[in-house]
Biopython code that builds the backbone (N, CA, C, O; Angstrom):
import numpy as np
from Bio.PDB.StructureBuilder import StructureBuilder

atoms = [
    (1, "MET", "N", (-8.916, 3.998, -22.439)),
    (1, "MET", "CA", (-7.295, 4.063, -22.263)),
    (1, "MET", "C", (-6.334, 3.131, -22.452)),
    (1, "MET", "O", (-6.874, 2.024, -22.462)),
    (2, "ASN", "N", (-5.206, 3.058, -22.602)),
    (2, "ASN", "CA", (-4.667, 1.644, -22.415)),
    (2, "ASN", "C", (-3.375, 1.859, -21.375)),
    (2, "ASN", "O", (-3.377, 3.023, -20.975)),
    (3, "THR", "N", (-2.592, 1.302, -20.983)),
    (3, "THR", "CA", (-1.458, 0.855, -20.098)),
    (3, "THR", "C", (-0.665, 2.290, -20.574)),
    (3, "THR", "O", (-0.403, 3.171, -19.756)),
    (4, "SER", "N", (-0.359, 2.377, -21.876)),
    (4, "SER", "CA", (0.671, 3.144, -22.549)),
    (4, "SER", "C", (0.759, 4.604, -22.071)),
    (4, "SER", "O", (1.684, 5.383, -21.838)),
    (5, "GLU", "N", (-1.179, 4.674, -21.996)),
    (5, "GLU", "CA", (-1.658, 5.909, -21.920)),
    (5, "GLU", "C", (-1.103, 6.644, -20.306)),
    (5, "GLU", "O", (-0.880, 7.842, -20.137)),
    (6, "ILE", "N", (-1.005, 5.819, -19.513)),
    (6, "ILE", "CA", (-0.967, 6.176, -17.994)),
    (6, "ILE", "C", (0.733, 7.248, -17.853)),
    (6, "ILE", "O", (1.829, 7.210, -18.413)),
    (7, "SER", "N", (0.380, 7.712, -17.268)),
    (7, "SER", "CA", (2.461, 8.369, -17.306)),
    (7, "SER", "C", (3.101, 7.782, -16.209)),
    (7, "SER", "O", (2.290, 7.198, -15.490)),
    (8, "ALA", "N", (3.798, 7.747, -15.972)),
    (8, "ALA", "CA", (5.159, 7.013, -15.142)),
    (8, "ALA", "C", (5.100, 7.149, -13.845)),
    (8, "ALA", "O", (5.295, 6.184, -13.105)),
    (9, "SER", "N", (4.651, 9.130, -13.099)),
    (9, "SER", "CA", (4.373, 9.336, -11.556)),
    (9, "SER", "C", (2.885, 8.545, -11.494)),
    (9, "SER", "O", (2.568, 8.029, -10.422)),
    (10, "VAL", "N", (1.995, 8.453, -12.623)),
    (10, "VAL", "CA", (0.955, 7.873, -11.916)),
    (10, "VAL", "C", (1.132, 6.163, -12.185)),
    (10, "VAL", "O", (0.553, 5.384, -11.428)),
    (11, "ARG", "N", (1.563, 5.906, -12.765)),
    (11, "ARG", "CA", (1.856, 4.220, -12.725)),
    (11, "ARG", "C", (2.673, 4.150, -11.188)),
    (11, "ARG", "O", (1.964, 3.725, -10.276)),
    (12, "GLU", "N", (3.691, 4.420, -10.924)),
    (12, "GLU", "CA", (3.946, 4.574, -9.547)),
    (12, "GLU", "C", (3.094, 4.625, -8.485)),
    (12, "GLU", "O", (3.177, 3.710, -7.666)),
    (13, "LEU", "N", (2.159, 5.639, -8.288)),
    (13, "LEU", "CA", (1.235, 5.615, -7.318)),
    (13, "LEU", "C", (0.781, 4.159, -7.361)),
    (13, "LEU", "O", (1.119, 3.180, -6.695)),
    (14, "LEU", "N", (-0.140, 4.334, -8.407)),
    (14, "LEU", "CA", (-1.019, 2.806, -8.551)),
    (14, "LEU", "C", (-0.234, 1.718, -8.045)),
    (14, "LEU", "O", (-0.915, 0.902, -7.424)),
    (15, "ALA", "N", (1.257, 1.398, -8.135)),
    (15, "ALA", "CA", (2.426, 0.561, -7.576)),
    (15, "ALA", "C", (2.250, 0.341, -6.272)),
    (15, "ALA", "O", (2.478, -0.677, -5.618)),
    (16, "ALA", "N", (1.718, 1.644, -5.863)),
    (16, "ALA", "CA", (2.390, 1.682, -4.330)),
    (16, "ALA", "C", (1.106, 1.515, -3.786)),
    (16, "ALA", "O", (1.148, 0.720, -2.848)),
    (17, "VAL", "N", (0.295, 1.831, -3.946)),
    (17, "VAL", "CA", (-0.989, 1.555, -3.393)),
    (17, "VAL", "C", (-1.437, -0.141, -3.827)),
    (17, "VAL", "O", (-2.057, -0.793, -2.987)),
    (18, "LEU", "N", (-1.140, -0.665, -4.942)),
    (18, "LEU", "CA", (-1.284, -2.052, -4.906)),
    (18, "LEU", "C", (-0.184, -2.519, -3.614)),
    (18, "LEU", "O", (-0.336, -3.209, -2.606)),
    (19, "GLU", "N", (0.570, -2.035, -3.991)),
    (19, "GLU", "CA", (2.029, -2.939, -2.504)),
    (19, "GLU", "C", (1.180, -2.505, -1.277)),
    (19, "GLU", "O", (1.533, -3.052, -0.232)),
    (20, "ALA", "N", (0.210, -1.699, -1.183)),
    (20, "ALA", "CA", (-0.169, -1.096, 0.502)),
    (20, "ALA", "C", (-1.110, -2.288, 0.725)),
    (20, "ALA", "O", (-1.184, -2.681, 1.890)),
    (21, "VAL", "N", (-2.066, -3.124, -0.488)),
    (21, "VAL", "CA", (-3.134, -3.671, -0.366)),
    (21, "VAL", "C", (-2.780, -5.078, -0.586)),
    (21, "VAL", "O", (-3.648, -5.862, -0.203)),
    (22, "ASP", "N", (-1.278, -5.824, -1.326)),
    (22, "ASP", "CA", (-1.231, -6.595, -1.921)),
    (22, "ASP", "C", (-0.920, -7.422, -1.005)),
    (22, "ASP", "O", (-0.416, -8.381, -1.590)),
    (23, "LEU", "N", (-0.930, -7.628, 0.209)),
    (23, "LEU", "CA", (-0.473, -8.205, 1.227)),
    (23, "LEU", "C", (0.009, -9.751, 0.980)),
    (23, "LEU", "O", (-0.597, -10.008, -0.060)),
    (24, "PRO", "N", (0.642, -10.770, 1.276)),
    (24, "PRO", "CA", (0.128, -12.180, 1.818)),
    (24, "PRO", "C", (-0.432, -12.480, 2.874)),
    (24, "PRO", "O", (-0.252, -12.128, 4.040)),
    (25, "TYR", "N", (-1.582, -13.598, 2.076)),
    (25, "TYR", "CA", (-2.587, -14.160, 3.343)),
    (25, "TYR", "C", (-1.975, -14.571, 4.133)),
    (25, "TYR", "O", (-0.813, -14.918, 3.920)),
    (26, "PRO", "N", (-2.753, -14.704, 5.717)),
    (26, "PRO", "CA", (-2.308, -15.220, 6.591)),
    (26, "PRO", "C", (-2.629, -16.797, 6.423)),
    (26, "PRO", "O", (-3.561, -17.215, 5.735)),
    (27, "ALA", "N", (-1.740, -17.605, 7.137)),
    (27, "ALA", "CA", (-1.313, -18.997, 7.089)),
    (27, "ALA", "C", (-2.563, -19.812, 8.054)),
    (27, "ALA", "O", (-3.157, -20.808, 7.640)),
    (28, "THR", "N", (-2.723, -19.406, 8.911)),
    (28, "THR", "CA", (-3.710, -19.694, 9.792)),
    (28, "THR", "C", (-4.636, -18.755, 10.146)),
    (28, "THR", "O", (-4.468, -17.560, 9.903)),
    (29, "ILE", "N", (-6.042, -19.394, 10.953)),
    (29, "ILE", "CA", (-6.741, -18.206, 11.537)),
    (29, "ILE", "C", (-6.025, -17.240, 12.747)),
    (29, "ILE", "O", (-6.118, -16.038, 12.998)),
    (30, "GLY", "N", (-5.404, -18.154, 13.259)),
    (30, "GLY", "CA", (-4.464, -16.799, 14.665)),
    (30, "GLY", "C", (-3.571, -16.199, 13.695)),
    (30, "GLY", "O", (-2.683, -15.516, 14.205)),
    (31, "ASP", "N", (-3.572, -16.272, 12.468)),
    (31, "ASP", "CA", (-2.277, -14.968, 11.622)),
    (31, "ASP", "C", (-3.220, -13.740, 11.241)),
    (31, "ASP", "O", (-2.918, -12.548, 11.181)),
    (32, "SER", "N", (-4.682, -14.478, 10.955)),
    (32, "SER", "CA", (-5.358, -13.342, 10.919)),
    (32, "SER", "C", (-5.636, -11.914, 11.533)),
    (32, "SER", "O", (-6.286, -11.047, 10.948)),
    (33, "GLU", "N", (-4.965, -11.748, 13.003)),
    (33, "GLU", "CA", (-5.318, -10.860, 13.606)),
    (33, "GLU", "C", (-4.598, -9.620, 13.324)),
    (33, "GLU", "O", (-5.010, -8.477, 13.130)),
    (34, "ARG", "N", (-2.892, -10.349, 13.361)),
    (34, "ARG", "CA", (-2.104, -9.788, 13.059)),
    (34, "ARG", "C", (-2.259, -9.063, 11.150)),
    (34, "ARG", "O", (-1.695, -8.020, 10.816)),
    (35, "TYR", "N", (-2.932, -9.725, 10.397)),
    (35, "TYR", "CA", (-2.652, -9.516, 8.637)),
    (35, "TYR", "C", (-3.472, -8.495, 9.097)),
    (35, "TYR", "O", (-2.842, -7.472, 9.366)),
    (36, "ARG", "N", (-4.930, -8.426, 9.315)),
    (36, "ARG", "CA", (-5.498, -7.245, 9.779)),
    (36, "ARG", "C", (-5.475, -6.281, 10.149)),
    (36, "ARG", "O", (-6.254, -5.333, 10.045)),
    (37, "GLU", "N", (-4.224, -6.466, 10.810)),
    (37, "GLU", "CA", (-4.044, -5.240, 11.433)),
    (37, "GLU", "C", (-2.776, -4.488, 10.686)),
    (37, "GLU", "O", (-2.838, -3.269, 10.525)),
    (38, "VAL", "N", (-1.630, -5.231, 10.234)),
    (38, "VAL", "CA", (-0.870, -4.483, 9.462)),
    (38, "VAL", "C", (-1.464, -3.992, 7.774)),
    (38, "VAL", "O", (-0.933, -3.151, 7.049)),
    (39, "LEU", "N", (-2.557, -4.718, 7.510)),
    (39, "LEU", "CA", (-3.602, -4.460, 6.359)),
    (39, "LEU", "C", (-4.154, -3.247, 6.692)),
    (39, "LEU", "O", (-3.757, -2.319, 5.986)),
    (40, "GLU", "N", (-5.012, -2.945, 7.618)),
    (40, "GLU", "CA", (-5.689, -1.773, 8.297)),
    (40, "GLU", "C", (-4.547, -0.406, 8.274)),
    (40, "GLU", "O", (-5.039, 0.596, 7.756)),
    (41, "GLN", "N", (-3.238, -0.261, 8.719)),
    (41, "GLN", "CA", (-2.707, 0.458, 8.406)),
    (41, "GLN", "C", (-2.380, 0.841, 6.771)),
    (41, "GLN", "O", (-2.720, 1.902, 6.247)),
    (42, "ARG", "N", (-1.779, -0.063, 6.210)),
    (42, "ARG", "CA", (-1.335, 0.617, 4.664)),
    (42, "ARG", "C", (-2.803, 0.616, 3.954)),
    (42, "ARG", "O", (-2.481, 1.060, 2.852)),
    (43, "VAL", "N", (-3.777, 0.466, 3.904)),
    (43, "VAL", "CA", (-5.158, 1.134, 3.982)),
    (43, "VAL", "C", (-4.849, 2.709, 4.223)),
    (43, "VAL", "O", (-4.565, 3.616, 3.440)),
    (44, "LEU", "N", (-5.001, 2.666, 5.451)),
    (44, "LEU", "CA", (-5.549, 4.609, 6.011)),
    (44, "LEU", "C", (-4.121, 5.242, 4.965)),
    (44, "LEU", "O", (-4.181, 6.211, 4.208)),
    (45, "HIS", "N", (-2.671, 4.183, 5.271)),
    (45, "HIS", "CA", (-1.804, 5.286, 4.429)),
    (45, "HIS", "C", (-2.016, 5.600, 3.177)),
    (45, "HIS", "O", (-1.590, 6.692, 2.799)),
    (46, "ALA", "N", (-2.860, 4.563, 2.042)),
    (46, "ALA", "CA", (-3.117, 4.549, 0.600)),
    (46, "ALA", "C", (-4.074, 5.407, 0.953)),
    (46, "ALA", "O", (-3.578, 6.534, 0.950)),
    (47, "SER", "N", (-5.036, 5.432, 1.211)),
    (47, "SER", "CA", (-6.071, 5.639, 1.559)),
    (47, "SER", "C", (-6.178, 7.520, 1.627)),
    (47, "SER", "O", (-7.081, 8.181, 1.113)),
    (48, "ILE", "N", (-5.252, 7.948, 2.234)),
    (48, "ILE", "CA", (-4.409, 9.213, 2.824)),
    (48, "ILE", "C", (-4.070, 9.559, 1.534)),
    (48, "ILE", "O", (-4.555, 10.445, 0.830)),
    (49, "THR", "N", (-3.007, 8.611, 1.241)),
    (49, "THR", "CA", (-2.543, 9.387, -0.236)),
    (49, "THR", "C", (-3.000, 9.743, -1.244)),
    (49, "THR", "O", (-2.609, 10.725, -1.875)),
    (50, "LEU", "N", (-4.422, 8.578, -1.739)),
    (50, "LEU", "CA", (-5.280, 9.156, -2.534)),
    (50, "LEU", "C", (-6.290, 10.107, -2.457)),
    (50, "LEU", "O", (-7.142, 10.368, -3.306)),
    (51, "GLN", "N", (-6.125, 10.575, -1.419)),
    (51, "GLN", "CA", (-7.331, 11.482, -0.754)),
    (51, "GLN", "C", (-6.443, 13.027, -1.113)),
    (51, "GLN", "O", (-7.111, 14.032, -1.357)),
    (52, "ASN", "N", (-4.642, 13.104, -1.116)),
    (52, "ASN", "CA", (-4.484, 13.666, -0.856)),
    (52, "ASN", "C", (-3.980, 14.200, -2.810)),
    (52, "ASN", "O", (-3.925, 15.394, -3.105)),
    (53, "VAL", "N", (-3.704, 13.174, -3.784)),
    (53, "VAL", "CA", (-3.408, 13.770, -5.267)),
    (53, "VAL", "C", (-4.646, 14.102, -5.381)),
    (53, "VAL", "O", (-4.614, 15.163, -6.003)),
    (54, "LEU", "N", (-6.239, 13.714, -5.052)),
    (54, "LEU", "CA", (-7.712, 13.846, -5.310)),
    (54, "LEU", "C", (-8.005, 15.201, -4.921)),
    (54, "LEU", "O", (-9.123, 15.638, -5.195)),
    (55, "HIS", "N", (-6.996, 16.087, -4.198)),
    (55, "HIS", "CA", (-7.582, 17.001, -3.703)),
    (55, "HIS", "C", (-7.477, 18.047, -4.381)),
    (55, "HIS", "O", (-6.344, 18.221, -4.830)),
    (56, "ASP", "N", (-8.675, 19.280, -4.782)),
    (56, "ASP", "CA", (-8.500, 19.747, -6.008)),
    (56, "ASP", "C", (-7.383, 20.774, -6.051)),
    (56, "ASP", "O", (-7.095, 21.459, -7.033)),
    (57, "ARG", "N", (-6.661, 20.801, -4.605)),
    (57, "ARG", "CA", (-5.219, 22.033, -5.334)),
    (57, "ARG", "C", (-4.425, 20.492, -4.538)),
    (57, "ARG", "O", (-4.536, 20.434, -3.313)),
    (58, "PRO", "N", (-4.007, 19.847, -4.932)),
    (58, "PRO", "CA", (-2.596, 19.272, -3.930)),
    (58, "PRO", "C", (-1.589, 20.096, -3.516)),
    (58, "PRO", "O", (-1.194, 21.029, -4.215)),
    (59, "LEU", "N", (-1.153, 19.845, -2.480)),
    (59, "LEU", "CA", (0.132, 20.121, -2.064)),
    (59, "LEU", "C", (1.676, 19.742, -2.557)),
    (59, "LEU", "O", (2.703, 20.420, -2.522)),
    (60, "MET", "N", (1.481, 18.655, -2.938)),
    (60, "MET", "CA", (2.294, 17.606, -3.172)),
    (60, "MET", "C", (2.516, 17.428, -5.201)),
    (60, "MET", "O", (2.069, 18.236, -6.015)),
    (61, "ASP", "N", (3.007, 16.639, -5.407)),
    (61, "ASP", "CA", (3.107, 16.294, -6.958)),
    (61, "ASP", "C", (2.666, 14.436, -6.947)),
    (61, "ASP", "O", (3.106, 13.869, -5.946)),
    (62, "ILE", "N", (2.097, 13.775, -7.658)),
    (62, "ILE", "CA", (1.891, 12.085, -7.706)),
    (62, "ILE", "C", (3.238, 11.658, -7.605)),
    (62, "ILE", "O", (3.093, 10.696, -6.850)),
    (63, "ALA", "N", (4.612, 11.728, -7.885)),
    (63, "ALA", "CA", (5.449, 11.233, -7.779)),
    (63, "ALA", "C", (5.789, 11.412, -5.898)),
    (63, "ALA", "O", (6.233, 10.375, -5.405)),
    (64, "TRP", "N", (5.651, 12.332, -5.132)),
    (64, "TRP", "CA", (6.266, 12.867, -3.919)),
    (64, "TRP", "C", (5.416, 12.145, -3.245)),
    (64, "TRP", "O", (5.903, 11.439, -2.362)),
    (65, "GLU", "N", (3.640, 12.097, -3.492)),
    (65, "GLU", "CA", (2.957, 11.038, -2.867)),
    (65, "GLU", "C", (3.425, 9.580, -3.099)),
    (65, "GLU", "O", (3.825, 8.872, -2.174)),
    (66, "ALA", "N", (3.375, 9.303, -3.978)),
    (66, "ALA", "CA", (4.141, 7.696, -4.536)),
    (66, "ALA", "C", (5.338, 7.730, -3.154)),
    (66, "ALA", "O", (5.131, 7.102, -2.115)),
    (67, "GLU", "N", (6.158, 8.290, -3.309)),
    (67, "GLU", "CA", (7.228, 7.451, -2.621)),
    (67, "GLU", "C", (7.573, 8.085, -1.144)),
    (67, "GLU", "O", (8.571, 7.780, -0.491)),
    (68, "TYR", "N", (6.359, 9.211, -0.659)),
    (68, "TYR", "CA", (5.740, 9.190, 0.887)),
    (68, "TYR", "C", (5.145, 7.818, 1.026)),
    (68, "TYR", "O", (5.488, 7.188, 2.026)),
    (69, "LEU", "N", (4.162, 7.151, 0.039)),
    (69, "LEU", "CA", (3.220, 6.074, 0.474)),
    (69, "LEU", "C", (4.095, 5.193, 0.686)),
    (69, "LEU", "O", (3.811, 4.430, 1.609)),
    (70, "ARG", "N", (5.234, 4.981, 0.078)),
    (70, "ARG", "CA", (6.105, 3.697, 0.252)),
    (70, "ARG", "C", (6.891, 4.104, 1.710)),
    (70, "ARG", "O", (7.272, 3.362, 2.615)),
    (71, "GLU", "N", (6.952, 5.144, 1.611)),
    (71, "GLU", "CA", (7.683, 5.242, 3.078)),
    (71, "GLU", "C", (7.413, 4.795, 4.491)),
    (71, "GLU", "O", (8.121, 4.357, 5.398)),
    (72, "ARG", "N", (6.094, 5.074, 4.345)),
    (72, "ARG", "CA", (4.753, 5.103, 5.771)),
    (72, "ARG", "C", (4.785, 3.515, 5.356)),
    (72, "ARG", "O", (4.557, 2.966, 6.434)),
    (73, "LEU", "N", (4.973, 2.298, 4.197)),
    (73, "LEU", "CA", (4.835, 1.420, 3.934)),
    (73, "LEU", "C", (5.956, 0.578, 4.731)),
    (73, "LEU", "O", (5.952, -0.532, 5.263)),
    (74, "ALA", "N", (6.583, 1.241, 4.630)),
    (74, "ALA", "CA", (7.863, 0.593, 5.034)),
    (74, "ALA", "C", (8.102, 0.364, 6.499)),
    (74, "ALA", "O", (9.015, -0.209, 7.095)),
    (75, "GLU", "N", (6.663, 1.179, 7.038)),
    (75, "GLU", "CA", (6.431, 1.151, 8.358)),
    (75, "GLU", "C", (5.868, 0.466, 9.122)),
    (75, "GLU", "O", (5.781, 0.460, 10.350)),
    (76, "HIS", "N", (5.256, -0.461, 7.909)),
    (76, "HIS", "CA", (4.365, -1.281, 8.326)),
    (76, "HIS", "C", (4.628, -2.582, 7.597)),
    (76, "HIS", "O", (3.809, -2.951, 6.755)),
    (77, "PRO", "N", (5.867, -3.414, 7.890)),
    (77, "PRO", "CA", (5.745, -4.300, 6.829)),
    (77, "PRO", "C", (4.925, -5.791, 6.825)),
    (77, "PRO", "O", (4.179, -6.094, 7.757)),
    (78, "PRO", "N", (5.066, -6.337, 6.112)),
    (78, "PRO", "CA", (4.021, -7.886, 6.572)),
    (78, "PRO", "C", (4.490, -8.580, 6.915)),
    (78, "PRO", "O", (4.891, -9.422, 6.112)),
    (79, "THR", "N", (4.793, -8.754, 8.359)),
    (79, "THR", "CA", (5.339, -9.358, 9.561)),
    (79, "THR", "C", (4.541, -8.932, 10.795)),
    (79, "THR", "O", (3.806, -8.020, 11.173)),
    (80, "GLY", "N", (5.217, -10.370, 11.329)),
    (80, "GLY", "CA", (4.865, -10.348, 12.601)),
    (80, "GLY", "C", (3.664, -12.047, 12.140)),
    (80, "GLY", "O", (3.397, -12.912, 12.974)),
    (81, "TYR", "N", (3.348, -12.059, 11.183)),
    (81, "TYR", "CA", (2.296, -13.435, 10.997)),
    (81, "TYR", "C", (2.728, -14.596, 10.077)),
    (81, "TYR", "O", (3.581, -14.674, 9.193)),
    (82, "ARG", "N", (2.044, -15.273, 10.476)),
    (82, "ARG", "CA", (2.925, -16.766, 9.009)),
    (82, "ARG", "C", (1.772, -16.118, 7.723)),
    (82, "ARG", "O", (0.644, -15.646, 7.575)),
    (83, "HIS", "N", (2.749, -16.423, 7.147)),
    (83, "HIS", "CA", (1.823, -16.464, 5.221)),
    (83, "HIS", "C", (1.740, -17.431, 5.200)),
    (83, "HIS", "O", (2.346, -18.350, 5.751)),
    (84, "ALA", "N", (-0.030, -17.286, 3.717)),
    (84, "ALA", "CA", (-0.149, -18.657, 3.515)),
    (84, "ALA", "C", (1.311, -19.867, 2.467)),
    (84, "ALA", "O", (1.341, -21.089, 2.320)),
    (85, "GLY", "N", (2.317, -18.729, 1.953)),
    (85, "GLY", "CA", (3.080, -19.303, 1.380)),
    (85, "GLY", "C", (4.656, -19.891, 2.050)),
    (85, "GLY", "O", (5.768, -20.286, 1.698)),
    (86, "GLY", "N", (3.905, -19.645, 3.132)),
    (86, "GLY", "CA", (4.965, -20.488, 4.742)),
    (86, "GLY", "C", (6.250, -19.417, 4.672)),
    (86, "GLY", "O", (7.457, -19.656, 4.635)),
    (87, "GLU", "N", (5.673, -18.397, 4.667)),
    (87, "GLU", "CA", (6.886, -17.109, 4.746)),
    (87, "GLU", "C", (6.604, -16.307, 5.868)),
    (87, "GLU", "O", (5.440, -16.581, 6.157)),
    (88, "GLY", "N", (7.037, -15.453, 6.671)),
    (88, "GLY", "CA", (6.807, -14.025, 7.342)),
    (88, "GLY", "C", (7.371, -14.599, 8.971)),
    (88, "GLY", "O", (8.252, -15.373, 9.347)),
    (89, "ARG", "N", (6.592, -13.964, 9.477)),
    (89, "ARG", "CA", (6.989, -14.211, 11.009)),
    (89, "ARG", "C", (8.377, -12.872, 11.561)),
    (89, "ARG", "O", (8.825, -12.883, 12.708)),
]
sb = StructureBuilder()
sb.init_structure("model")
sb.init_model(0)
sb.init_chain("A")
sb.init_seg("    ")
for serial, (resi, resn, name, xyz) in enumerate(atoms, 1):
    if name == "N":
        sb.init_residue(resn, " ", resi, " ")
    sb.init_atom(name, np.array(xyz, "f"), 0.0, 1.0, " ", f" {name:<3s}", serial, name[0])
structure = sb.get_structure()
């Protein structure tokens, strides 16, 4: 299967999951704790979303799950720590 064979809704879901886990790395060891806290919350929401989608009889469709995940991610932005790229806080 190549990427052109993936439906738009599945691509959106995969993009949301990537958004959940692809955080800027902490700039210093001191920033690592907050980075881990944010990442842990975002991974939890991504995991729940994937479980919901892969359930034998999902309650919602994939597009809804992707949007809901993005809403949860907005509640846990990668802030509160300095990023390796010099941004954050």
